[in-house]
N, C-alpha and C positions, 0 to 999 in steps of 0.2 A: 379556559379549552380544555378536551377532556380527551379521552383516547384513541375518541369514534372518529373523533375533526381528521382523524391522520387514518383514517383507516388504508387512502388508495395507496401510500406508501409507508407504512408500519411496520416493521416485524410481527410474526405469530410470536402470539403470548398462551403462558403456559395455559388456560383451557382452550386453546385455541388447536393444540397440540394434535389434538385426536382424528381433528378434519383435517389436518394437514396432514401426518400420513396415511389416511385413508385414501385421497391423491396423491399423493407418491410414489403406492403400493400400486394404485392403476395403472400406472404411466409403466407398459414393456421396457422401456428405454432406462428408464432409471435405475426398473429392477434389475437390468441383466446388466448396470454400469453396479449396482452394493454387491451385487456376488460374485462379479470381477475383485471389487476389493477385497472382500471375504468369506474366499473361496474355498476355505478350510472350516467355514458354519455352512451346517445348512438351512436353507433360503428361512426356510418358520420355523427356526431360534434366531433370526433376524431379525422378525418379524417381530415376535412378542419383544424381543431386547427393545427395540423401536417400540412398539406402545408403552415398555414400562416406564418410560422416561416421566417425570414427572414433568422437570420442566425444559426450558431452553440447553440450558448449563447440564444435566443431563444427557443429553442428546450430545454433546459435546462431548463431553468426558466417554460417552463410551464408546462411542462410533468419530469421531472428527481428531479427536485429542492422540488414538494408540492411529489410525493412518498418519498422520504431521509428523509423527516419533518414528516412523518405521521407514518415512520418507525421509529424513536426517542423517538416517544414520545412511539409506543408501547416495544422497547426492549431497552431502555438507558433512567435514572434518568438524567439527563443532561452530558450537548456538550460546550468544549467551545476552545479559542482558544488565545497564548500571542503574539501577534505582535507586540510588545513591540520594539524591536531592529530597525522593518524597519521603518522607520517616513522620512518624508519630501522625497524628492529626491531615499530613498530606496525604496517606498512605487510603486517609478511608476516603477524601471526597473524593467522589464523581472528574475528574478529567472529560477534556478535549485533547483530545490528542495528536495533535496536526503532523505530518511527517514528509518525509520525499519518497519518491512515490518505483521502486525499485522491482515490486511483480500486482501484476494483475487482481493474483488470487491470496497470496502469501502473505504478501504482507502483514495484515493485519489477523490472518490463519496465526500467523507465527506468532506476536504481538500477543496473545490471548494464552497462545501451548505457554508462552514467557512468563505472564502475569499469574496461572495455574502456577507451576513453579515458583514464582515468589512466594506466597502464601495471599494474593490479594483475588478477595471469595466475590468478584465480578469479573467477570470478562465484558469486550465490549460488544455494542454496537457500531454497526458498519457500515457507513456512507455506497453504495454499491450502483455505479450505471443503468441505464434501463436499458444504456445501447449493450447490454455484455448479456442478459438476459433472453437469450434464443430458444428456448421455450417454454413453455409454462409450466415444468417439473423444475429446472433449472431457477424459476420467479420465487416459487413455493417452499425448494432449496435454500436457498438462501437468507428467506421470511423467517424461514427452519431455527437457523443459524448464527439468528440476532439478525438478520443484514436489513437499513432500513435504505430506500430508493432516489438516489435521483435521475427526476426525470427530466430528458436532454434526451428527447427524440420530439418533447413535446411540440409547434406553431410558438412563433417570437409570439402571438399576440398573449398564449399561454404560460410564456417562458417566465414572464414577472410574477403572477400569481402561484407558480410552479417553487420558484426561489424560494419566494414569501413563506410559504407552507411547510419550506425544506429546513428553513433558518426557523422558525416554530417549535416543528418540531427537536431540534437538536437542546432546542430551552429548554421542553417540556421532560425529553429524557432527565439531561443535567438535573434540575432540579425539581421534579413532579416523581419520576422513576428512580432518580437516585441513581441514573446510569453512565457509567463511562460512558463515551463513543472515541469514532475514530474515522480522519476523513483525512487523506491524501489533500498534501498541500496546491497539487493541481490538478485537470480534468489531463488525466492521458499521462502518462510516465515521460521523462526529460529522453528523449531519445540517447545527447548525449553527457548526461550521466548532470547536466550544469542546473543543483535542482534549483529552483526557486517557484517562490514563493505564491497564488495571481492573487493583488488586490483583490479584484472582484471576487474571490473564497468568499477576502472577508466581507467586503461586504455586504455580501448574502449573509454569514451571520450578522450583524448589524438588522435585519431585518425582519429580525423575529427581538423579543423581550423591551424592556421597557429601561424607559432610560436618555442615555445618551450612547451615541457610542461607544467608546471607554469604557459608560459603565455597561453597554449590553458585550461587551467581548470578555470584559471580565467576569458577569457571570456564566459564561462557557468555562470556565476556570481554563484555558491554552494552558499543554503542556507542548513544546515541539520534541518532536521524536526524529530521531537517527538512526535507518535504515542503512547498515553499506555489507555490500557484498565482498567477498574475495575474489571471487567469476562470476559475470553476468552471462546464464542461458545463453539471452535471449540476445545477445550484444551482437552474431553476424544477421541475425533475423533485424537486431537495427538500422546495423550499417546497410543494408542490402533493400529497407526503407526508405531510407537515407539518399541509395545512385536512383531510386528507381521516380522519388518525386526529380529526385535531378533533370530525369530528362524526361518523366514525363510531370510536369507541377501540375496536370490535373488530377496523379495518382490517387484513388484511395484503395481505403484494403477494403479488403472481401470481409464478411462472415466468418468464413473460413478463413481467413486473415486470424481472427481475430483466437479461435478459436487452437490452430497452430503456438501460437503465443502465448495462449495460454498452459495448454501440452507441453511444452520447452520451458516454459517458463518451474513450472509443478515441477517435471522430475531430472530437469536435466542440470551438470554437476556447479554448484556454489563456494564451495569449498567452505571458509572460514564464514559465518555470517555474526556482526555485532548491531544489539541493539542502544539506543543510549538515549532515557529523558533527561531531556536539558531544565533548568531550573523555569518552575512556572511561569507562566507570560506577568501571570500577577503583579509579579517582584519588580516589574520595570512600566509594564502599562499605564502607569498616574503622571510617569519623564511625559508623556507623549499627549499632555490634557492644555488644551489650547488651540491646538497645531489646528490649521484651518482644515476642515475633511481630506480633501486630497490630502492633502501632506499627510494627515493621523494615517490613512490609509499606509502612502507609502510607507511612513517609517514603521508602521508594529509590522510587516511585512516583513522593509528587510533585516530587523531586527530580529523576531522569528526567521530568517533566513541563515543570519549570523551563529543564533544560537547550535540550526541545524549544522551550518556547515564545521564549528568546532569544533564535534565529538562526532567527524567522524573517525571509524577504526581504518585505521591508512597502509597499507599494506605494500608486498616488495612490489607484486608490478605494475602498484599505482607511479615510485618512482620509476624505474624503469621506465613507461609510457609516457612523462612527461619526459624527460631524457629521449630516448629514440626520437618526439616531437622537435626536441627543441636542438637534437643533435651533440649533444653536451655531456656529462659528465657525473653535472650539478650535485646530483642525487646521488651516485655509484655507493655511496657511505652503507644505505638502505636493505642495496637490497646484493646479493654475491653474483662470480658471476654466473653457475649453475641456475641461481635465480633468473637470469637472465634468459642465456636462452633454453628453458623451461617458457618463460613468457611470450619468448618470440616463433615454437613450437605451437603453441599455446593458438596463439592467433591464425599462424600457417594450416592450425586446425582447423580453426570455424572458417575461414576464411573457402576453405576447400568445398566446406557447405554450404553456400548462395552460388544461386543455380541460377543465371537469369538469362530468358530469354535473347538480349540483350547483347549478349555476354558481361564478365562481370570487368568491373574497373577497379584492379587491383590498388594500382596507387590508390585511387581514392580511402576503395573501402579498409586496406588499411589505417591510414590517416583517421577512416571515422570512428573505429573500433578504438585506438590508442589515444583520443582524443574523450573516452565515455571513458577509459581507466585512467587520463590527467586529470579529471577536473575536478575532481573527488578535492587532492590533492591541491588544485590550482586555492580551490574554495576556504579551502580549510585552511591551506597563506595566507589566505586575503583574510578570513574574520582574524584572524588571531596579530595577527599585528599592531 
């Protein structure tokens, strides 16, 4: 296969950047947003800087990196990443990072910032669902930012071919482009932070490549990646959605809801952020050889989950949340009275942001929010026992 077999879904290549820049700058909305992010830079200067970029990484370093670094100063008290499992040749091998999904936009953006800071020579290509590409300029921009498209809006008849093409592109990116990639462990975020890898994701990943399902997964060089936030700025929106779905089983989020979630997730307060790379899946995948196919996918997903769960960074509010849910003081050694009071004040302030026409069920919303913060601890304890 060659690059042009994937034109419908792949990122913009370096030689295609000038045409992509033309398309972006012809869009008034993009220009307005770009100027709003760089208020102190004349627009003509921004245009010259954009056209001066020779490849996608240069675009990221010139525009996206400073934006994310500035955002972190405003919305975080610190971010770090543990990459100690990757040393020597492993740092040079392009990997498929499979992570839990905390934020629609930032999961991969923060990973890129951390990779650059850790001295990796390439940022990741990013799997992004086409349901988020609400305007043509957004699709162009994310493809400039090294995103490839997961086509979720196609009909059932086309879904199989679309999934196969996506898988083939992932294998092509790793083997031919020598390009690391990132993909979330499931479609959409786990609203209750009970992070589980979808077996369907692993099945999709083995539609491309060669050999047995085991060999195809190994050729993607999977590294499970854990993302931990001290505070989830979208916690109240997730709790609100839980009540909306409870009260109306047919409830579906609108495009505006997605935009609100993206904006809140990007700009909202996160506290401490930690990324942790687990040992590459190739160190244990051979242990699954010989399993029946259904058991193979189930066990591979379970192993990835165990790696993700066992590397959570746990904060005082995770321990406090589980104690508050269970009505115990089992984890009181992990937080102070002041930290407990501060967390309860935080929960109250977040619930005040929820405005539902039918009224807010405070007990239900509080339970949902506590569960979001308790589940990482629950899963960690289960993974390390």
